[in-house]
N, C-alpha and C positions, 0 to 999 in steps of 0.2 A: 504494499499500500504505500510506504515511504515514496517507491521510485514512481509510482503513480500519480502521486502527489507534485513531486518536482517536475513532474513530465508538464502536469497540468498547471503547471505554475502557481502553486496553492501555497503561500508560507505555513510555516508551523504556525499553530493557535489561530490559522482564519479559516479552516475547513468547512466551519458551520456559517458562515458568512452569509448574510443573505444574497449577495451580486457576485460573488466569486472576486479572486483576487488579480482578475486580468481586465474586469469588465467595469466600464463608467456607472458608479452606482448612479448619478442622474437621467443619465441616458436610459437605463435599465428601469429606473423608477417610471420616467415618463412613457415607455414602451407597454409597462406592467398596468398603466394606469387608463391605455387605451386599448389593452386585448378584452376581447369579448367576455371572458369570465369573472371581470370585476364590472362591468356595465348593468346597469339596472336596467330593470323589464324582463318578461319573459325570454326565457332561453331554452326553454321547452317545446316542442312542435308537435302536431300529430299527422297522422295521414289515415287515409284507409287501409283496413286490415288485408294481409294478403290471404290467398288460399293457398294452404301447405300442400304440395302432393304427395302422392304415395311416392313413397322411399322404398325401391325394391335391394335394398343392401341384406345380405344375411351373413353368417360367420357359422363356419361347422368346428369354430374353434375361438377358444378363449385369445383375445387382442386387446390391446392396448386401447385407452381411452383416444389418444390419438390416431391410431389407426384406422378406431370406428369413424371421427369426426371426420377424416379423408376421404372415407370410403361415401358418407353421407353425403357431404357435400360435390364428391363428384358424382354420384349418382344426381343430384338435384341439377346441378349443372349440365347435365346430358337434357333435359329437358327442356321442354321452352315456355315454362310457367314465367310468372311477374317476379315470382320468388326465384327463379335462374337468374332472370334478366339484371337483377341486383346483386349477384352473387361478388363480391371483389376480394381477390387473393392480397395478401402482402407479404 
């Protein structure tokens, strides 16, 4: 961790400073004040519910949660539903 701290230019004792050692505090404060997270008003939006299509995924053996999720998303993505159209992987 000490190597990482030096690499990131964080001086000893300033590990928990809110703006970091290499940033201009005034510029960062201005950015934070304009960020959507700190704005007044509604931040939650609503939309019509999507119909969830039948999922054809099955397994004849025990698999990890990640593998099951991958197979479910893969099965959904192969379809032409509104839900499939909204699948974005990262």
